[in-house]
Every structure is written in C-alpha cells, then in structure tokens.
N, C-alpha and C positions, 0 to 999 in steps of 0.2 A: 406734799406736804401729807396727805392723809395716808398715802400708799407707803411712804417711808413709815409712819408711825404703826401703821398696821403690822408690817413687815418684821419692824423692831421688837414690836410685842409679842408677835408668833414666836421669833427667835427667842427673845426673854423665857416664855414657856418652854421651849423646845429643851434651853439649856437647864431649867430648873427640872423638868423632868427625867435628865441624865445624871444629875447629881443624885435625885431620889432612887435612881434604878440602881443604885448601890446597895439597897436595902433587900430585905429577902424576898425574891420575886412571888407573885400569884399565880392566878388561873388566867384561862383563856376565855374569850367569850366570843359569840356573835351577834349580830344586829340586825334587823330588819326596819327600815326607815322610811317614811313616806311626808310629804309636805308641800308647802307652798312658797314663791319665791316672788318679792314685791320691790320691783326697781324704786332705787333711791337717787340713782345720778347717772349719767351717760346717754351717749347718743347714738341713733340709729345711722343716723346721717346728720352733715352739716349742711350748711347754708352756701350759695352760690348765685351768681348772677351771668347767664350767658347769652350772647347776641346769637340767634339761628337765621342766617340772611334769606333761607329758603325752606319752607315748610313743605314744598313739593314732595321729597322722598319719602315723607312721613304720612303725606294724603295729599295723591294727585290733583286733587280738586283745589288746594292751598298752592298750586305752582306759582311762583314769582313772590309769594305773601312771606316778608320776613315778621320775627318775632323775637322777644326778649324773656329766655326764662328766667322768672326769679324763683329761687327755691330757698325754703327756710328750713332751719332745722327741728329734725323730730327725735324727740328722745324715745327710750325704750318701754318707758311708761306710755306715752302717747301710742305707739304703735302697737305695741305686743300686751301690755300692761301687766297682769299677777301670770306666774307660772306655775308649774309644778315639779315636784321632782320624785325620784324613788330612788333607793340603793340598800348597798349591802355594808357592815362595817366589822373587821375583826379588830380585836380589843387584847392588851397583854396586861394583866394588873401587877405593876410594878412596885407596888407597896400598898397598903389597905387603903388608901384615899388617893391614888394615882396611878394613871394608866396611859399608855401609849396605842395610837390606834391608826388603822388605815382603813379608807372608805371609797369604795367605787360608786358613783353617781349618774344616773341619767336624767336630763334636764329637758322640758320642752315647754313653748311657750306658742299659741296657735298663731297661725297669718294673721296681722293687720291691714285693714285700709284707712287712708287717712290722708287728707288734702295735705300736700307737701310744699304749695305756692303755688304761682299763679303762672301764665304765658301773657305778657303783654303782646296785643297785635296792633301796631300804630294805624293800619289801614281800617281798622275797626273801632280805634279807640277806645278799646275795651280790654279787660286782663281776665281771660278765660281761667278757670280753676283747673290745676293740676292735681291728679290724685296718684297715690302708690298703693299698690298691694304688695307686701311683700310676704316671702314663704316663711313656714314654723322655722322658728329658732330650736334646735335640735343640738345637743352636746351631752360628751360623756367630760367626768371628773373622775381625774385619781388623785387621792388626798392623803397627806400623813400628818399626824398631830401629835398633841399632848392633851389630856385632861386632868384637872385638878378638882376635886372634891372636898366640901367642907363639912366636918361633922361626924358624929357616930353612929345616928339613928339610921332607922329604913329611910327616911324622907333627907335627904342631901342636895344642895344649892350646889353647882359647881361653875367652874371657867376653863374654858378650852382655846388652843390656838392650834390653826392646821395651814399648811403650803402644800400645792399641788399645781397641777397641770390639769388645762381644759381643751379637749376635742371638740371643736364646732363644725358641723356639716356646713356645706356650702347653702348661702342665701340669695335667690333671685327676687327681682323686681319687677311689678308690671305697671309701667306709667300710663294713665290716660288722661287725656285732654278731651271730654265729651262734646264739648260744644265745639270741637273742632274736627269730631270723627278722628283723632290720631288715636292710635295704640301702640306702644311698645311692649311687647309681651314676652316674660320670661328672660329679663337682662340679668345677666349675670352682675351681682353686687358685692358679695362677699365669697371669696374663694374659702376650701377647706382649712381652718387655722387650729394652729396649736397655740394656747394662751398660756400665761402664769396667774394663778389665783393664792389669794390669801385670804384667812377670815379670823375673827374673833366669834366665840360663841360664849351665852351666859344659860345655863338653863338648871332644872332640877330634875331630880332623879330619885325613883321610888322605888324599894324592894319589895316585890311582892312576896318572893320567899327565897332561900338561899341562891337559887337557881334563876330567878326570871326578876329582870327588873323593867319597869316603865320609864321614858325619859321624854321630856319637851324643852325644848330650847329655841332660842332665838339669838339673834347677832346681827352682824354685818361681814358683807363678803365683797371682794373686788377681783374683777376680771380685767387682764390687760386687753389691747385692742386687737382686732381681726384682721385678717388678709384680705386687703381689697381686691377687687376684678375690675378694672376700668375697658374691658374690652368692647362693652356696647354702649356706655355712659360716654365716654373719652370723648369721642367724637363730638359729642353736643357739647363740650366744652365743661362738662360736670365731674371730670376726673378727681376733683378734691374732695368732693361731698361725702366717700365712704373712706376717709383718711381717720375712721374715728373706731366706733366698735366697742370701746371699753365699756364696762359695766358695773356700778355699785348696786346691791339688792341687799334685804333684809329676809333672810329665810324664817320660817316657822316650820319646825320640824318635832315629830313624834316619834319614837324607836321603843321597839320591844327588844330588850336584850337579853342573851341566853348564856349563861357561863357553864363551863365543862372542866 
C-alpha cells in the first residue's frame, strides 16, 4: 500500500508539471548536493532455520557433529545504519514556481557486523552465536521528477516527486561462529542489481541572489528488492534469507543551485 501511494503521488506531481509546462519556459540550473540517509524500513536478510547434518566441511575438528542454524531477520538499520549520498541535479524552470529536474546520485553505507542468529549444537546442548559481516552498500541512482514551489519571496517551501532506477553493487557476507572455529568468508549474498525507486520530498529554498539558491529537504524514498545470489548459502539451506533487499529511508539533503 505504501509503494502504491508513493508511486501515485509521484505520478500526480508529474501530471501537474506537464500541465504547467504549457506556460512560458524559464531558465536552466545545475545543482550540487550532499546528504545523509536514515533507514526507515526494509531487511538486509530474512530469517530461516536450517539443519546442518555435519559441521566437518566447515571445521574438520567438528566432523560428525550436527547443528541447527537459526537465522533471524536483520534490517538495514541493524546492519548499516545511516548512509551518505552526493549528487548533481539539472533542472528546467517550467514556470515561475515549477521545475522539472533530473538527478544522478551516489549512495554508500559502510560495512556492518552484527549477530545474525545462533547455531544450536545438540552435542553441546548449547547455542553458539553466529555473526555476519556485510560488505559496503554502494549504489548509483538516476531519477527524474517535478518540484513545485510556493510563495513569491526569496524563501520558498516546496514539494517534489521523483521516479528512477538504482544500480547497486554486489554485496558479500562473511559468516562467523567464533566459538566453533567456523568462518564462511566473502560469501556472495546479493548480485549487482537494478531496482526501481520512487520518492516524495518536502523542503525549503532560499535565493541568495538571482543566480544562486540554497535548498534543504527531507522526505521519504523507497527502493525495490535486490537480486539475490544463493551460490554460497544455498547449500546450507539458507537460500530464502536474501529474497528481500527492499528498503525505505528518509534523506536529509542540502543543495546549492546555480541558474544560467
């Protein structure tokens, strides 16, 4: 329902922009932007329970010992926390208070380590903690949208909607059971992915001069799921845990806009 609302809202803004585009055209501008991203919803991996009949292939000292892997879901907030973004934007002033824009953005969140569950070992009658170390989340986004300003002074609030595509790099994971001397290093987890994105923004714009404008905005953005890679974890019965990868986040962005 959230995604339907988001896409419908963006489409409505786009239609409004196309109607207003029939008025006199204005100027072009180019902007540089930077900001932070705060996860709101979405999991890096889901949960699953899988029996491993013999731990010997993972640690020869445990040959013949069985275990049950109990993996719990972990969110983007659990693993990555806040990320950062930088980008550039071109905009065309369709009328005095409305513009169409296109954006290219680079996004990154540093690798994260977290306990992802436990391995219950009947022979020990104990559950050993399982940790996951996930590589950096890095992606590029290409978006197009429409921004509507309100008011006539140098300080103007605005709303905007955007649609686009996100290209995310491969993500690998290292799984460790320290108490069992087991490490599965650099296991492929997500393949290079192309996802759909949509967002709504609210912000304020201040015209320093006729040519230079400063903007600050926030909003809500959604990115659809990533492409899973089960080549390493499938054999452990964990192929289902990376059938996720959708994320929703709140950006905080500052932008310097130069008209020409």
